[in-house]
N, C-alpha and C positions, 0 to 999 in steps of 0.2 A: 233526714235520712233519705227522702225521695231525691234530693239533689245530690247527696254524697254517695248514694249507692251502698250504704252500710258503713261508710267511713265518717269520722267526725268532720263536720263542715264549719262549725262555729260555736260560739258560746256567748252568753249574756248574763248579767247580774242585775237583779232588780229587787228592791225591798217589797215585801208582801203588802205593806200599807199603801204603797203607790198603786197597787192594782185594785184596791177596794173602791167602791162607788163613793162619790163625794158627799152622799147623804150623811148628815151628822148622826152621832150615836143615838141621841135621844129620839130623833125622828124615826130612825131605823127600828128601834125596839118597839116604839108605839105602833108603827105600821105592822110589825110582825105579830104583836099581840092581837091587834084587830083582826088580822087574817086568820089567826088560830081560833078566835072566838066565832068568827063567821063560819069556819069549817065545822066547829062543834054544833053550832045552831043548825047548819045545813043537814048534818047527819042525825039530828034529834038527840044528841048526847049532852047538850050544854047543861041541862039541869042536873044531870048525874055527875058530870065532870066538875062543876063548880057549884057548891051548895053553901048556903048561909044558914047557920043555926045559932041559937042563944045558949051561951054557957050558963048552966044552972047555978054554978057557984058565984060567978061574977055578975051575971045578968047582962053581959055584953055580947054583941054579935061576933061570930067567928066565921071566917071563910074556909071551907074545907075543899081542898083541891085533890082530885084523883090524878096522881102523877102519870099513871099508865095511860089513861084516856087522853090526857093532854099531850103526851109524847107521841101517841098514835096520830093525833090531829096535826102535830108538827111535821111528822113524817109524810102525812098525806098532803100537807101544804107545800113542803119544800123538798120532797123526795127527789124530784127531777129539776127543780128550779135552780138557777145559778147565773152567775155572770161570767161571760167568756171574754178574756183579754188576750190580746196578741202581743207577743214580745219578739222584736226583731233582733237577730244576732248582731252583736257589736264587735266581735273579734273572731279571728279564724286562725287555724294552725298555719305555720309557715310552709310554703311549698318545698318539697324535697327535691323534685326534679323540674328544673326550669330550662332544660335543653331546648325543647320545642319552642317555648315562649321566647327565649333569647334569640334563636335563629330567625323567628318571624320578625322580631324587632329589628334585627340587623338588616334583613331584606328591605323592610319598610324604610329604614334610615338611609340605606344605599340608594333607593329610588329617589329620595328627596335631596340628599346632599352628598352623594358619592361615598368614597371610603370613610371620610370623616363622619358622615351621617351614620354609616354602618357601625362605627365604633361607639358613637353615642347611643345608638339604638340598642346595641348589645349590652351596654352598661345599664341602661334603663330597664331592659328586659330581665336583667339579673336581679334588679332591686324590686321591681314591681310585684306585689303580692296578690293583686286582683281584688275585686270587690267582695265584701262580706255578704254572703247569701244565706237565706233560710230564716224561718221564723217558727215560734212555738206558740201554740194556743193553750192557755191555762184557764180551766173552769173552776170558779169559786162559788161556794154556796154557804149561807148562814145556817148554823144549827144551834138554836138556843139551848143553853145548859140549865136545867131546872135547879132551884136552890137545893142545897144539900151539903153534906160533909165531904169536901173535896180532898181531905187529908189522905195520904197513902194508907191504905188498910194493911193490916198485918198479913204478910205472905206466909203461906205454908212452906216449910222447908223442902227443898228439892230432894227427891229420893234418887240416889245414884244407883242405877241398875246397869246391866250389861246389854250388849246388842242382841243376845239370844235370851229366850224366856227362861226364867228360873235362876238367873245369875244375879246375885245380890252383892255387887262390889262394895256398896256403901255399908252394908251390915258387916261384911268381912273387915273393912277398914276400922269401923267403930269398935268391934270386938277385940281386934288385935293391936291397934295403934297405941303406942306410948307417947306419941307426939300429937298434941291437940292443936297445933298451929294450923292444920289444914281443915279441921272440923269446925263448922259454923252453922248456926241455925238459920242464917240468912242466905245460904248458898242458893243461887238462882241460875236457871238456864236462860241465857240472853237471846241467842239466835244461832242459826246454822247458815253457813255460807256454802252454796252448792253451785258448781259450774256444769252446765248441761253438756258441753262438748267434751271436756276432759274427764268428767265424772269426779273431779276432786271435790271433797267436802270436808268441812271442819265445824265443830260446835264450840261455842264460847260460853263459859260459865264465869260467874264472879261472886265474891263475897265482899261487900263493902265494909262489913264489920272487921274482917281479918285483912282487908286490903289485899285480896288475892284474885288473880285472873287465871283461869285454866283454859287451855286449848286442847281439844281432842280431835285428832285427825282420824277419819274413818278408813278402815282397811279395805281390802279387795272384796267386793261383793256384787259389782255390776260388770257386764260384759266389757265395757270400755276399759275397766281396770286391768283385765287380763292382757290387753294390748300394751298398757303401760308397764306391767310387770315383766312381760316376756322379752322385750327388746334388751340388747346388751350394749348398744352403741352409747358413746359418751359425748358430751358437749362441755365447753368451757364453763366453769362455775361462774366466772365473771363474763357476762355477755360482751363480746367484742375482742376477747383475748384469743391468741393463736392456739387453736385446738391441736395443731400438729406439733407444737412444742412439747417435748417430753416432760418438761418441768411445770407445765400448766396444770393448775388445779382443775380436775375434771369430775363431772357428775353424770350419773345415768341420765340419758337424754329424756326418757319418758318421765322420770321423777321431776326433773327440772321443769319440763313443759307443764306438767300437771300442777305443781305448786305455784308456778308463775301466774297461772290463770286466776288464782284467788288471793295470792300473797298480799298484794297492795290493799285490797279491800279488807283483808283480815287486820292489817296493821291500822287502818283507819278506824275500824270498829273497836279495836283494843284501846286506842287512844280515847275513844268516846266512852269507853266502859267505866272510866274512873269517875268518882263522885265529883260534883261541881266544886270548883275551888281547889281540887287536889291535882296532883301530877302523877304521871306514870312512875316516877322515881320513888313514890310512896308505896308502890305495889310490888308484891312478889308475883312472878309469872311462872306457871307450871305448864309444860307442854308434854303431851303423850300421844300415843297412837299404836295401833296393832297392825302387823303385816305391812302393807303398802303405807298405811298411816304412820308406822314407825319410821320409815324412810323419809316421809314428808316432814315429820316432827324433827328429825335430825337436821335436815336441810334448813328448815325455818329457824331453828335455834342457832345454827351456825351463822346465818345472815344477821340476826338480831345481835348476837354476841360481838360480832366484828364491827358492824356498822350502826347499831342502834335501831330503833323502831322507825325506820325511814319510810314514811307513807308517801313519799314523792315518786316512788317506783315500785316495781315488783321485786324480783331478785336482783342481786348485784349486777351492775353494768358499768362499762367505761364512761358512757355519757352521764353527765350530772343529772341529779334528780330534777323533776320539773319545778319551775319557779313558783308555782302556786302553793308551795308548802306554807308560806306565811298566812295565806287565807285559811288553810285547814287549821293551823295553830290558833288563829284568832277565834274561829268558830268553836273549837273544842274547849279552849281555856277560858273563853269569855273575856279575854283581855286583848287590847289593841297591840298587835305585833308590828314593830317598825318595819317598813319596807326596806329592801336592800338585800344583803346577803342573807339567805335563809338560816335560821338558828340550827344548831346541831340537833340531829334526831334525838329524842329523849330515850333514856335507858331505864329499864325496870330496876327496882331495888335489888332483886335477885332473879336469877334465871336458872330453872332446873328442868331436866329432861329425863323421862323414864319411858322407854319404848318396849314393846313386846313383839317378839317374832319378826323383827325388822330384817329385810334383806340388806345386802351390802349396797352402799350408796354411791361411792366414788372410788377414785384411784388412790394410790399411796399418798400422793401430794394432798388430796382432799382429807385423808385421815390424819395426816400430820398437822394440817391446818386446824382441824377440829380439835385434836388432842392438845394443841398449843393454846387453845382458847379455854380449856378446862382450868378453872382457877383464875382465869383472866378474862372474864366476861360470862362464862358458864360456871355456875356455882356447883352443880352436880349433874352428872350424865351417866346413866346406866342403861345397858341393853340387855333385857331379860330374855333368855332362851329356854324353852321347855324341852329338856332331854334331847331327842333326835329330830327336832323340828327341821324339816328340809328347807323351808323357805328362808330361814336364817342363814343358810349356807349357799345362797344364790345372790347375785349372778356369780358364776365360776370364772376365774381368771383363765383357765384352760379353754373355756368355750370360745374365747376370742382369738386364739392362736391363728386361725385361718384368716382373720380379718386384720391381723397385725398387732399382737400383744396388747390386748385390752385387759387391764388389770383391775381387780376390785379387792377391797379389804374392808374391815369393820372399824367403826369409830367408837371410842370410849371403851371402858372395861365391860367384859361379859359377866352376866350373872346367870348361872345355870340353876334351874329348878327341876324337880322331878315329880312323879305322880305316885298315887297310893299303891298301885300294883307293883311298882319297883321297890316298895318297902316290905313286901311279903317275902319272907325268907324261911328256909328250912329250920325247924326247931332242933336243937341239940338233943340227941337220943336216938333210940332205935325205931321209934314209931314212924319216922319219916313225915310227920305232920308239918303243916306250914302254919305260920302265924304272922300277924302284922307286927313289925318291929322297927321302931324309928332308928334311922342311921343318918348319915350326912344328907341333908335335904336342900342345902344351899351352898353353892360354890361361887366365890367372887374373884374374878381375875385380879391378880396383884395383891390380894388380901388374904385369901384362904391358905394358899401354899404356893410354892414356886413352880408348880406344874404348868406346862404350856396349855393355852386355851384350845380345847378340842374343836371349837367352832371356826377357828382360823385355819388357813391352809398350812401354815408353817413352812419349813424348808422341805422342798420336794426332792432335792438331790443330795446324795451322800456318797462316801467312798465305797466302791464295790467290794473292797477288801477290808472294810471297817468291821469292828466287833459286832457280832449279832447277825451279820449278813451271811448268806450261804457260802460265798467264796471266802469270806473272812473266817468262818468257822473251819472250812476245809484247810485253809492256809494255816490256821492255828494248830490243827491236828498234825499236819505235816511238820510244822515247825517244832512241835513238842517232841516228835520222834527224832528229829535232827539234833535238837538241843540236848537230849538225854544221852546221845551216843558218845561212848568213850573210844579210845584208840583201838581197843580190841573188837568193838562192835561195829566199826566203820565198814567192815567187809559186808558184801551183799548177803542178806539173810532173808530166806523165804519166810521164816517165822516173823521177823519184824515187819516185812511187807504185808503179811497176812493180818497182823494185828492192826496195822494202819488202815488196810482196806476194810476191815470189819467196822472200824469207827466211822470211816467215811460213808460206808453203806448205811449205817445206822442214822447218820445225819441226813442222808438223801431220802430215807424213808419218812422223815418228818417234813418233807418238802411241801410248801404251800405257796399261795399266790404271792405272799410278801417276799418269799425267797426268790421267786422268779423275777420279780420287779427289782430286787436288790442287785441282780446280776448286771443290769444295765444302769446302775447307779441311782435308783429311786429309793429314797429313805423308807425303811421298813415301817416306822411309826406312821409316816404319811400314807403309805399303802393301806395300813390297817384302818386308818380313819376313813379313807376313800371307800374301802370295801364295806365298812359298816354303814357309811352314808348311802351307798347304792342299795344295800340290803333294805335299809329303812324305806327307801323310795319304792322298790319293787313289792315290798310287803304291805305298803300303804301306811305303815307306822309313822313315817316321816311327815306325811300330810295330816294324819290324825293328831299328832302332837302339836300341830300348828293352830288348831282350832281354839276358839275363845274358851270353850268349856274346859279344855285341858289346861289352859293357863290359869283359869279360875281355880281348878283343883290344885295345881302346883303352887300358886301363891297362897292358897289356904294351908297347904302343908308347911310352908315356910313360916306362916303365922300361928301355927299350932292348932289348926282346925281342919276337919274333913269338910271340904267345900264341894258339894255335889249339886249340880243344877236341880232346882225343884225340891230340894230337901233342906231341912234346918241345919245350920252350922253346928257341928258337934266337936268337942275337944278330941285331940288325937288319943288321949288316954282312954277314951271310950272304945276306940278301935282296937287298942291293945287287948281289951277284955273280950272282944268279939271273935267268933269263929270266922275263918277265912271265907267260908261259904256265905255267911251273912254279909260280909264286906263286898264280895263279888256280886251278890244279889243287889245290893244298894247301888253299886256302880252301874250295873246293867239297867236298873230302873231309871237312873238319872239320864242315861243315854236315850231312853224311850221318850223322855220329856222334851227332847230337843226338836226344833224345826229348822228349816233350811235358812242359810244366810240370805238367800234371795227373797224369801218371804219377809224376813225381818227388815231388809233394806227397803222393801215396798212400804211397810208400816212406818218406818222411820221417816222416809221422805214425804209421806202423806200427812204425818202428824206434826213434824217439826216446822217452826216458823222459818221461812227461807228468806235469804237476802240476795 
């Protein structure tokens, strides 16, 4: 790093056994035992650490060893001791820019042998890669392992919780699930991958019993994430393709940069997460994420579905994956992989994606590509949206008009969920009282009914004279009077004109913002959706619906439970028997139990094992 200024300068491969001192094993162990005994004697603890007593039943002498005292002596003897080895780099990356080197070689060649020497010097300058520089110092130390049961101890089952306190996703799943394929007693949290510069982070979980690997991408909660979310510029999905080509698959630039910073490492760790002797093709892979994490989950799944778990690169690129794929495959599988063309990247047994509150990820070509992979690499893909969640409706295509038609759309079918408050309706009767009453709590695009997805933009333009528009209704009124006229009524009539004017005036009295928009050809339903969207933002409702506790509540409703943070899960039938005041009090109480995302992010990063 000192030589390269932060850039890779070289690499080397050396077996660990080659770095160990030449002392044979027996001599080493005897030497270390003597040093530990000397340390115990020096501290006056030898008699207490190693005692000899007579067994009353057998009459034989037994040696009693205090393991804690012995380990303390070992740490005192070898805490700082070790062997330092130097490894010199044996290979280096190929130079990308040899212009200066080639020019210097040509000048030197010309000085020696004229034009012919210049040609030879230029050729040699293009080929010469320079000397391999750099070295690495490796410090090794012995740590004796005392006798004991080294078998894997039984692990406690990992408890699946939320990012915010009081959210119990695991309990909700267990109570509501009719599919036990995801439930397992050996579910474990493996690691978290976190990139300091981009803020991108993802947790990896696995169940060896169920042969399941889960990835969970973290959503927006650090300042750097706000920068990632806010931009609307697009880059080519496949690095190196022409971003100016309208047919190019494009992705949000911030999303791509963020995921690319950890994608390669993630794939390496997923390949390493399988049990020894098994392959990724034996495992189901489930990918999820909330908010920004949902966009990253979508992108990661699209990459794996099309190209496999290619750990030789980050996200798709025109350049081939790096050739050391065979070395990675040998390390992970424990089998010798023949050199030559790298084997095709492995694929999981199944690949499923469920994201929550995901923003729009790419252009129309990106969405078409993703949708074409559903059923052809992606087994399931659903995008869950809670009611008026504003983040799920960004980035906006219209925001990019000033920059030249930057379009965004959603991938995969939308799943709309709702909250408890939306299920409180007026009771039939004269008392005007309200009550909780279950109605439609789940809507799935393409399955529930033929209605257009309210989260998508839809068609913005329409015929200004079409049915339902202001000009269309006025045109219908005029046409009705003309169509009903007979030969005797064709003469000008103040009475007929008065009736027509009265109807037109009545229609104008119903004028609203949708009617004004329809005059210039903007679809009325599109305008209604946009007005509702803007109201949700200005009221704060759109952002509140984006929070994890609201998704917890909405998913609880779909599962038949009232899921409120910090409270026990209760069947919805209990809510139907409660007064509305009691329900509202429970909702307010759950809101008081919440802490900020920033505080939870701090706790998460401090406690999670980082890679």
